[in-house]
N, C-alpha and C positions, 0 to 999 in steps of 0.2 A: 829026459827028453831034450832039454836045451842046456848048453854049457856056458853061454855068455848072453845074459839078458840085460837089456837096457830099459829102465823105467823112468821116463820123464815125469817129473812131478812139479806142480805149482805150489808155491807157498802162499796160498790165498785164503787161508783160514778154513778151507774145506778138507780137514785132515782125514776124514773118512774116505774120500776118494783116493788119496795117496795110500792110506793103509790098505784099502781093498786092492789096489794095483800091486802093492808089495806082496800081499798075501797070495794073489794069483801067480805072481812071478815065482814065489817060493814053491808053489804046487807044481809048476811047470818045469822047475829046475832039476837037472841031474844032481846026483851027489857031487859035491865039490864045485858046483857051478859058481860062476862069478855073476853077481847081480850089482849093477851100477845104477844108482839113483842120480838123475840128471836134472838140474834146475837151470833154466835159461833166464838170465837177467836181461830184460828188454832195455834198449838204449833210451836214455832220457832225451826227449826232443831238444834240438839245439836252441830253440827259443826259450826253453825253460831252464837249461843247464846253468845259465849265468846267474840265476836266482838261488841256486843251491850251493852251499859252501862245500869245499873239498872235505872238511871234517865230517859233514853229514853224509856225504857220499861214501867215505871210507868206513864210517860207523855202520851204515846200512849194509854195505858189502860184508863187513865182518859178522854182523848179525845173521845174514843169509848163510854165510859159510858155516858158522857155528850151529845153526839150526839144521842144516843139511848133514853135518857130521853127527849131530845127536840122533837124527832119524836113521841115518845109515848104520850107526853103531847098534842101535836097538834092533834093527832089522838083519844084522849080520851081513851088511852090504857095504859097498864103497860109495862115496859121494863125489860128485863132480859139479862144479858151477862154472858156467860159461856165459858169455855175453853175445847178444845178437837177436835176430828175429826168431821166435820160438820154433816155428815149423821148419824153416830152412836150417837153423842151427842144430836141431835134433838130427836131421838127416846128415848134415856135415859130420857131426860127432859119430853117428852110426857108421858112416863110410870110413872114418879114420880108425874106429875101434872094432869093427866087424862083429857086432852082436849077431846071434842067430835068431833072436826074437826081440821085438820091442813090445812092451806092454804099456798101453797108453789109455788113460781115462778120458772119457768124453762126457759131454753134457747133452741134454736134449736140444736138438737144433731149433733155433728161433729164426725169425726173419733175417736178422743180421747175419747169422751163420749161413743161411741159404744164399744170401747175396754175396757175401765176402769170403766164405770158406772158413774152415776152422783148422786148428793145429792138427787134430786127429785125422781129419780128412786129408790134409796135405801129407802127413806121414804115411797114411795108408796108400795113397796114390803114387808116392815116389820112393818108398823104402826098397832097399835091395835084399830085404830079409822078411821073415814072417812078422806080422803085426797082429797083436791080440788087442782088440778095442773093448773097453769096459764102459757100460752105461751106468 
């Protein structure tokens, strides 16, 4: 069905959401399809960055890269880690790499989501390809 699938995942301890998204991507993939797992590292606010040592930032980034590589290798996918605002950065990455499907996990909307919007909502509204949203 799809030849180039992008699966944004959050490393937030809810591994079952990521595993479910990867599973769905595999089911929707053609033979030989490329599945890319994408994690967006949100920028540390400028008022807080001065309190964090460069060593901690580097170690944290290495841990994120290592975890993404582990998940991707287990899934038969490739990993990508980028920095930025999650919704906008996912769309920028998609525009640059031209996936034909984005599989994104979502959560039940709460008041904050209704007022501020969510990553999944932003991706659905602005993506130039098909988007499969998982609850």
